[in-house]
Gaussian input, Z-matrix of N, CA and C with variables (Angstrom, degrees):
# hf/3-21g

backbone

0 1
 N
 C     1     B1
 C     2     B2     1     A1
 N     3     B3     2     A2     1     D1
 C     4     B4     3     A3     2     D2
 C     5     B5     4     A4     3     D3
 N     6     B6     5     A5     4     D4
 C     7     B7     6     A6     5     D5
 C     8     B8     7     A7     6     D6
 N     9     B9     8     A8     7     D7
 C    10    B10     9     A9     8     D8
 C    11    B11    10    A10     9     D9
 N    12    B12    11    A11    10    D10
 C    13    B13    12    A12    11    D11
 C    14    B14    13    A13    12    D12
 N    15    B15    14    A14    13    D13
 C    16    B16    15    A15    14    D14
 C    17    B17    16    A16    15    D15
 N    18    B18    17    A17    16    D16
 C    19    B19    18    A18    17    D17
 C    20    B20    19    A19    18    D18
 N    21    B21    20    A20    19    D19
 C    22    B22    21    A21    20    D20
 C    23    B23    22    A22    21    D21
 N    24    B24    23    A23    22    D22
 C    25    B25    24    A24    23    D23
 C    26    B26    25    A25    24    D24
 N    27    B27    26    A26    25    D25
 C    28    B28    27    A27    26    D26
 C    29    B29    28    A28    27    D27
 N    30    B30    29    A29    28    D28
 C    31    B31    30    A30    29    D29
 C    32    B32    31    A31    30    D30
 N    33    B33    32    A32    31    D31
 C    34    B34    33    A33    32    D32
 C    35    B35    34    A34    33    D33
 N    36    B36    35    A35    34    D34
 C    37    B37    36    A36    35    D35
 C    38    B38    37    A37    36    D36
 N    39    B39    38    A38    37    D37
 C    40    B40    39    A39    38    D38
 C    41    B41    40    A40    39    D39
 N    42    B42    41    A41    40    D40
 C    43    B43    42    A42    41    D41
 C    44    B44    43    A43    42    D42
 N    45    B45    44    A44    43    D43
 C    46    B46    45    A45    44    D44
 C    47    B47    46    A46    45    D45
 N    48    B48    47    A47    46    D46
 C    49    B49    48    A48    47    D47
 C    50    B50    49    A49    48    D48
 N    51    B51    50    A50    49    D49
 C    52    B52    51    A51    50    D50
 C    53    B53    52    A52    51    D51
 N    54    B54    53    A53    52    D52
 C    55    B55    54    A54    53    D53
 C    56    B56    55    A55    54    D54
 N    57    B57    56    A56    55    D55
 C    58    B58    57    A57    56    D56
 C    59    B59    58    A58    57    D57
 N    60    B60    59    A59    58    D58
 C    61    B61    60    A60    59    D59
 C    62    B62    61    A61    60    D60
 N    63    B63    62    A62    61    D61
 C    64    B64    63    A63    62    D62
 C    65    B65    64    A64    63    D63
 N    66    B66    65    A65    64    D64
 C    67    B67    66    A66    65    D65
 C    68    B68    67    A67    66    D66
 N    69    B69    68    A68    67    D67
 C    70    B70    69    A69    68    D68
 C    71    B71    70    A70    69    D69
 N    72    B72    71    A71    70    D70
 C    73    B73    72    A72    71    D71
 C    74    B74    73    A73    72    D72
 N    75    B75    74    A74    73    D73
 C    76    B76    75    A75    74    D74
 C    77    B77    76    A76    75    D75
 N    78    B78    77    A77    76    D76
 C    79    B79    78    A78    77    D77
 C    80    B80    79    A79    78    D78
 N    81    B81    80    A80    79    D79
 C    82    B82    81    A81    80    D80
 C    83    B83    82    A82    81    D81
 N    84    B84    83    A83    82    D82
 C    85    B85    84    A84    83    D83
 C    86    B86    85    A85    84    D84
 N    87    B87    86    A86    85    D85
 C    88    B88    87    A87    86    D86
 C    89    B89    88    A88    87    D87
 N    90    B90    89    A89    88    D88
 C    91    B91    90    A90    89    D89
 C    92    B92    91    A91    90    D90
 N    93    B93    92    A92    91    D91
 C    94    B94    93    A93    92    D92
 C    95    B95    94    A94    93    D93
 N    96    B96    95    A95    94    D94
 C    97    B97    96    A96    95    D95
 C    98    B98    97    A97    96    D96
 N    99    B99    98    A98    97    D97
 C   100   B100    99    A99    98    D98
 C   101   B101   100   A100    99    D99
 N   102   B102   101   A101   100   D100
 C   103   B103   102   A102   101   D101
 C   104   B104   103   A103   102   D102
 N   105   B105   104   A104   103   D103
 C   106   B106   105   A105   104   D104
 C   107   B107   106   A106   105   D105
 N   108   B108   107   A107   106   D106
 C   109   B109   108   A108   107   D107
 C   110   B110   109   A109   108   D108
 N   111   B111   110   A110   109   D109
 C   112   B112   111   A111   110   D110
 C   113   B113   112   A112   111   D111
 N   114   B114   113   A113   112   D112
 C   115   B115   114   A114   113   D113
 C   116   B116   115   A115   114   D114
 N   117   B117   116   A116   115   D115
 C   118   B118   117   A117   116   D116
 C   119   B119   118   A118   117   D117
 N   120   B120   119   A119   118   D118
 C   121   B121   120   A120   119   D119
 C   122   B122   121   A121   120   D120
 N   123   B123   122   A122   121   D121
 C   124   B124   123   A123   122   D122
 C   125   B125   124   A124   123   D123
 N   126   B126   125   A125   124   D124
 C   127   B127   126   A126   125   D125
 C   128   B128   127   A127   126   D126
 N   129   B129   128   A128   127   D127
 C   130   B130   129   A129   128   D128
 C   131   B131   130   A130   129   D129
 N   132   B132   131   A131   130   D130
 C   133   B133   132   A132   131   D131
 C   134   B134   133   A133   132   D132
 N   135   B135   134   A134   133   D133
 C   136   B136   135   A135   134   D134
 C   137   B137   136   A136   135   D135
 N   138   B138   137   A137   136   D136
 C   139   B139   138   A138   137   D137
 C   140   B140   139   A139   138   D138
 N   141   B141   140   A140   139   D139
 C   142   B142   141   A141   140   D140
 C   143   B143   142   A142   141   D141
 N   144   B144   143   A143   142   D142
 C   145   B145   144   A144   143   D143
 C   146   B146   145   A145   144   D144
 N   147   B147   146   A146   145   D145
 C   148   B148   147   A147   146   D146
 C   149   B149   148   A148   147   D147
 N   150   B150   149   A149   148   D148
 C   151   B151   150   A150   149   D149
 C   152   B152   151   A151   150   D150
 N   153   B153   152   A152   151   D151
 C   154   B154   153   A153   152   D152
 C   155   B155   154   A154   153   D153
 N   156   B156   155   A155   154   D154
 C   157   B157   156   A156   155   D155
 C   158   B158   157   A157   156   D156
 N   159   B159   158   A158   157   D157
 C   160   B160   159   A159   158   D158
 C   161   B161   160   A160   159   D159
 N   162   B162   161   A161   160   D160
 C   163   B163   162   A162   161   D161
 C   164   B164   163   A163   162   D162
 N   165   B165   164   A164   163   D163
 C   166   B166   165   A165   164   D164
 C   167   B167   166   A166   165   D165
 N   168   B168   167   A167   166   D166
 C   169   B169   168   A168   167   D167
 C   170   B170   169   A169   168   D168
 N   171   B171   170   A170   169   D169
 C   172   B172   171   A171   170   D170
 C   173   B173   172   A172   171   D171
 N   174   B174   173   A173   172   D172
 C   175   B175   174   A174   173   D173
 C   176   B176   175   A175   174   D174
 N   177   B177   176   A176   175   D175
 C   178   B178   177   A177   176   D176
 C   179   B179   178   A178   177   D177
 N   180   B180   179   A179   178   D178
 C   181   B181   180   A180   179   D179
 C   182   B182   181   A181   180   D180
 N   183   B183   182   A182   181   D181
 C   184   B184   183   A183   182   D182
 C   185   B185   184   A184   183   D183
 N   186   B186   185   A185   184   D184
 C   187   B187   186   A186   185   D185
 C   188   B188   187   A187   186   D186
 N   189   B189   188   A188   187   D187
 C   190   B190   189   A189   188   D188
 C   191   B191   190   A190   189   D189
 N   192   B192   191   A191   190   D190
 C   193   B193   192   A192   191   D191
 C   194   B194   193   A193   192   D192
 N   195   B195   194   A194   193   D193
 C   196   B196   195   A195   194   D194
 C   197   B197   196   A196   195   D195
 N   198   B198   197   A197   196   D196
 C   199   B199   198   A198   197   D197
 C   200   B200   199   A199   198   D198
 N   201   B201   200   A200   199   D199
 C   202   B202   201   A201   200   D200
 C   203   B203   202   A202   201   D201
 N   204   B204   203   A203   202   D202
 C   205   B205   204   A204   203   D203
 C   206   B206   205   A205   204   D204
 N   207   B207   206   A206   205   D205
 C   208   B208   207   A207   206   D206
 C   209   B209   208   A208   207   D207
 N   210   B210   209   A209   208   D208
 C   211   B211   210   A210   209   D209
 C   212   B212   211   A211   210   D210
 N   213   B213   212   A212   211   D211
 C   214   B214   213   A213   212   D212
 C   215   B215   214   A214   213   D213

   B1=1.4883
   B2=1.4632
   B3=1.2478
   B4=1.5157
   B5=1.4798
   B6=1.3120
   B7=1.4956
   B8=1.5627
   B9=1.3517
   B10=1.4237
   B11=1.5540
   B12=1.3275
   B13=1.4356
   B14=1.5105
   B15=1.3667
   B16=1.5354
   B17=1.5518
   B18=1.2872
   B19=1.4813
   B20=1.5016
   B21=1.2970
   B22=1.5008
   B23=1.5480
   B24=1.2432
   B25=1.4320
   B26=1.6320
   B27=1.2523
   B28=1.4486
   B29=1.4654
   B30=1.3718
   B31=1.4091
   B32=1.5564
   B33=1.4256
   B34=1.4726
   B35=1.5443
   B36=1.3067
   B37=1.5129
   B38=1.4731
   B39=1.2892
   B40=1.4545
   B41=1.4514
   B42=1.3822
   B43=1.4352
   B44=1.4898
   B45=1.4221
   B46=1.4108
   B47=1.5879
   B48=1.3481
   B49=1.3659
   B50=1.5396
   B51=1.3283
   B52=1.4825
   B53=1.6024
   B54=1.2895
   B55=1.4837
   B56=1.4686
   B57=1.3586
   B58=1.4575
   B59=1.5610
   B60=1.3040
   B61=1.4334
   B62=1.5746
   B63=1.3399
   B64=1.4506
   B65=1.5558
   B66=1.3293
   B67=1.4387
   B68=1.5213
   B69=1.2515
   B70=1.5426
   B71=1.5130
   B72=1.3941
   B73=1.5032
   B74=1.5190
   B75=1.2758
   B76=1.4092
   B77=1.5879
   B78=1.3103
   B79=1.4680
   B80=1.6216
   B81=1.2505
   B82=1.4560
   B83=1.5631
   B84=1.3938
   B85=1.4928
   B86=1.5990
   B87=1.2133
   B88=1.4213
   B89=1.5294
   B90=1.3671
   B91=1.4520
   B92=1.5142
   B93=1.3610
   B94=1.4727
   B95=1.5158
   B96=1.3296
   B97=1.4264
   B98=1.4926
   B99=1.3103
   B100=1.4266
   B101=1.5375
   B102=1.3282
   B103=1.5211
   B104=1.5163
   B105=1.3063
   B106=1.4463
   B107=1.5790
   B108=1.3178
   B109=1.4353
   B110=1.5654
   B111=1.3665
   B112=1.4841
   B113=1.5545
   B114=1.3566
   B115=1.4485
   B116=1.5234
   B117=1.3386
   B118=1.3914
   B119=1.5419
   B120=1.3285
   B121=1.5239
   B122=1.5032
   B123=1.3919
   B124=1.4189
   B125=1.5618
   B126=1.3854
   B127=1.4710
   B128=1.5025
   B129=1.3018
   B130=1.5092
   B131=1.5515
   B132=1.2997
   B133=1.4767
   B134=1.6164
   B135=1.3412
   B136=1.4182
   B137=1.5498
   B138=1.3094
   B139=1.4746
   B140=1.5372
   B141=1.3060
   B142=1.4309
   B143=1.6068
   B144=1.2928
   B145=1.4359
   B146=1.4571
   B147=1.4160
   B148=1.4089
   B149=1.6029
   B150=1.2608
   B151=1.4586
   B152=1.5824
   B153=1.3012
   B154=1.4338
   B155=1.5396
   B156=1.2722
   B157=1.5239
   B158=1.5377
   B159=1.2979
   B160=1.4225
   B161=1.5169
   B162=1.3694
   B163=1.3954
   B164=1.5302
   B165=1.2826
   B166=1.5920
   B167=1.4944
   B168=1.3583
   B169=1.4388
   B170=1.5197
   B171=1.3114
   B172=1.4802
   B173=1.5455
   B174=1.2986
   B175=1.5072
   B176=1.5465
   B177=1.3237
   B178=1.4628
   B179=1.4780
   B180=1.2396
   B181=1.4579
   B182=1.5509
   B183=1.3304
   B184=1.5087
   B185=1.5197
   B186=1.2511
   B187=1.5010
   B188=1.4710
   B189=1.3891
   B190=1.4686
   B191=1.5182
   B192=1.3327
   B193=1.4757
   B194=1.4923
   B195=1.3693
   B196=1.4814
   B197=1.5022
   B198=1.3443
   B199=1.4213
   B200=1.4984
   B201=1.2717
   B202=1.4766
   B203=1.5706
   B204=1.3483
   B205=1.3858
   B206=1.5915
   B207=1.2632
   B208=1.4277
   B209=1.5818
   B210=1.2611
   B211=1.3980
   B212=1.5353
   B213=1.3594
   B214=1.4465
   B215=1.4488
   A1=112.43
   A2=117.01
   A3=122.64
   A4=110.65
   A5=116.70
   A6=122.31
   A7=104.68
   A8=113.94
   A9=121.23
   A10=106.80
   A11=112.40
   A12=120.64
   A13=108.24
   A14=112.88
   A15=121.41
   A16=106.18
   A17=111.66
   A18=119.31
   A19=108.45
   A20=117.48
   A21=121.80
   A22=107.88
   A23=117.71
   A24=122.89
   A25=113.28
   A26=113.74
   A27=115.21
   A28=112.31
   A29=119.35
   A30=124.69
   A31=110.73
   A32=117.14
   A33=118.39
   A34=110.39
   A35=122.39
   A36=124.63
   A37=109.88
   A38=122.08
   A39=127.07
   A40=113.51
   A41=115.30
   A42=122.35
   A43=114.54
   A44=114.81
   A45=120.43
   A46=112.53
   A47=114.84
   A48=118.49
   A49=112.67
   A50=114.08
   A51=120.79
   A52=110.32
   A53=113.44
   A54=117.76
   A55=114.83
   A56=115.47
   A57=120.95
   A58=113.18
   A59=116.92
   A60=121.41
   A61=108.87
   A62=116.48
   A63=120.97
   A64=109.59
   A65=119.80
   A66=123.55
   A67=108.21
   A68=121.24
   A69=125.46
   A70=114.18
   A71=116.23
   A72=121.19
   A73=108.35
   A74=122.68
   A75=124.63
   A76=108.89
   A77=114.39
   A78=120.17
   A79=112.10
   A80=111.24
   A81=123.31
   A82=106.64
   A83=114.69
   A84=116.75
   A85=104.84
   A86=117.87
   A87=122.19
   A88=111.21
   A89=118.66
   A90=125.51
   A91=107.25
   A92=122.26
   A93=126.24
   A94=107.24
   A95=114.53
   A96=118.00
   A97=114.98
   A98=116.28
   A99=120.26
   A100=113.07
   A101=114.98
   A102=118.83
   A103=111.83
   A104=117.00
   A105=118.53
   A106=112.66
   A107=113.02
   A108=119.20
   A109=112.56
   A110=111.88
   A111=117.63
   A112=110.86
   A113=114.37
   A114=120.25
   A115=110.88
   A116=117.65
   A117=114.91
   A118=116.05
   A119=115.96
   A120=122.06
   A121=112.31
   A122=117.41
   A123=123.47
   A124=109.92
   A125=116.12
   A126=121.74
   A127=112.57
   A128=121.10
   A129=121.82
   A130=109.54
   A131=119.47
   A132=120.72
   A133=111.23
   A134=119.49
   A135=123.53
   A136=108.39
   A137=114.48
   A138=119.14
   A139=105.43
   A140=116.97
   A141=123.48
   A142=107.37
   A143=115.82
   A144=120.99
   A145=114.57
   A146=115.46
   A147=120.36
   A148=107.24
   A149=114.52
   A150=119.53
   A151=109.30
   A152=113.53
   A153=119.62
   A154=110.83
   A155=113.05
   A156=119.76
   A157=108.79
   A158=120.07
   A159=123.20
   A160=112.22
   A161=116.52
   A162=119.49
   A163=115.63
   A164=115.85
   A165=120.23
   A166=110.50
   A167=114.97
   A168=122.53
   A169=104.60
   A170=118.39
   A171=126.58
   A172=113.44
   A173=115.52
   A174=116.66
   A175=111.77
   A176=113.86
   A177=120.08
   A178=110.98
   A179=120.40
   A180=124.50
   A181=107.42
   A182=114.59
   A183=121.12
   A184=107.54
   A185=121.07
   A186=123.38
   A187=105.78
   A188=113.99
   A189=123.45
   A190=106.37
   A191=114.78
   A192=123.27
   A193=108.17
   A194=114.69
   A195=118.79
   A196=108.08
   A197=114.30
   A198=119.07
   A199=108.32
   A200=117.35
   A201=124.76
   A202=109.99
   A203=114.84
   A204=119.44
   A205=109.89
   A206=118.98
   A207=121.18
   A208=110.92
   A209=120.26
   A210=127.62
   A211=109.91
   A212=112.75
   A213=118.87
   A214=110.69
   D1=123.85
   D2=178.10
   D3=-122.27
   D4=122.86
   D5=-175.81
   D6=-106.61
   D7=134.12
   D8=175.08
   D9=-114.08
   D10=142.74
   D11=172.03
   D12=-119.69
   D13=119.42
   D14=-176.69
   D15=-137.93
   D16=171.28
   D17=176.93
   D18=-66.02
   D19=139.65
   D20=176.41
   D21=-67.20
   D22=141.13
   D23=174.43
   D24=-116.94
   D25=165.62
   D26=176.62
   D27=-60.61
   D28=-28.52
   D29=-178.19
   D30=-71.59
   D31=-16.21
   D32=179.84
   D33=-87.12
   D34=-4.92
   D35=-166.98
   D36=-65.55
   D37=-41.32
   D38=175.81
   D39=-53.83
   D40=-50.06
   D41=176.31
   D42=-66.21
   D43=-37.28
   D44=176.18
   D45=-64.18
   D46=-36.28
   D47=177.42
   D48=-63.92
   D49=-39.01
   D50=176.47
   D51=-65.29
   D52=-44.42
   D53=176.83
   D54=-57.68
   D55=-43.42
   D56=173.93
   D57=-63.93
   D58=-35.71
   D59=178.34
   D60=-64.23
   D61=-40.02
   D62=177.74
   D63=-66.50
   D64=-38.53
   D65=-176.80
   D66=-70.75
   D67=-47.37
   D68=-167.34
   D69=-114.31
   D70=-2.63
   D71=176.64
   D72=58.37
   D73=40.11
   D74=171.31
   D75=-152.36
   D76=149.90
   D77=-175.52
   D78=-77.09
   D79=158.64
   D80=178.01
   D81=-117.10
   D82=144.17
   D83=177.47
   D84=-81.75
   D85=119.39
   D86=178.30
   D87=-64.08
   D88=-37.27
   D89=178.84
   D90=-63.58
   D91=-41.68
   D92=178.52
   D93=-65.08
   D94=-47.43
   D95=-179.18
   D96=-58.10
   D97=-42.11
   D98=178.51
   D99=-65.29
   D100=-41.58
   D101=174.35
   D102=-61.25
   D103=-47.09
   D104=-179.62
   D105=-65.89
   D106=-38.94
   D107=178.00
   D108=-60.26
   D109=-44.39
   D110=-179.74
   D111=-60.06
   D112=-41.38
   D113=-177.84
   D114=-69.11
   D115=-52.73
   D116=-171.06
   D117=-85.04
   D118=-17.46
   D119=172.43
   D120=-67.28
   D121=-24.71
   D122=-179.09
   D123=-82.80
   D124=-14.82
   D125=175.98
   D126=-85.19
   D127=117.15
   D128=-176.21
   D129=-66.58
   D130=-16.90
   D131=179.86
   D132=-71.65
   D133=-15.72
   D134=-177.07
   D135=-99.64
   D136=136.77
   D137=173.19
   D138=-121.84
   D139=120.00
   D140=-178.30
   D141=-113.75
   D142=120.88
   D143=-179.90
   D144=-122.02
   D145=148.06
   D146=179.52
   D147=-125.26
   D148=134.41
   D149=173.67
   D150=-101.30
   D151=122.56
   D152=179.43
   D153=-114.67
   D154=142.60
   D155=175.95
   D156=-142.84
   D157=129.98
   D158=178.29
   D159=55.57
   D160=35.29
   D161=176.36
   D162=84.57
   D163=-4.62
   D164=-177.83
   D165=-115.72
   D166=155.35
   D167=176.31
   D168=-79.76
   D169=125.44
   D170=179.04
   D171=-117.19
   D172=-15.05
   D173=-178.87
   D174=-163.66
   D175=165.66
   D176=-178.89
   D177=-149.38
   D178=146.79
   D179=-177.86
   D180=-144.34
   D181=139.51
   D182=179.93
   D183=-126.24
   D184=122.70
   D185=175.68
   D186=-119.42
   D187=149.88
   D188=175.88
   D189=-125.50
   D190=126.24
   D191=176.15
   D192=-75.95
   D193=121.47
   D194=-179.69
   D195=-112.20
   D196=151.61
   D197=175.31
   D198=-106.08
   D199=152.15
   D200=178.77
   D201=-97.08
   D202=152.07
   D203=179.43
   D204=-97.15
   D205=-13.11
   D206=-173.42
   D207=-101.69
   D208=164.63
   D209=175.03
   D210=87.52
   D211=-177.10
   D212=-179.92
   D213=-89.20

């Protein structure tokens, strides 16, 4: 079993919606996910990652780069 971690793409959204359904037992609007993905993936402060194993999406992580107000 070999797992790959790569950036999430728009092509992953259908599989991600299914993964979310498995986690929370409710559906996601693919149209809303596509709209949100387009908006936040254009923002360099967001990091969207997909974990793939055996050709399928098995995990997802989102990071947000934050700036600090203290220090020099």
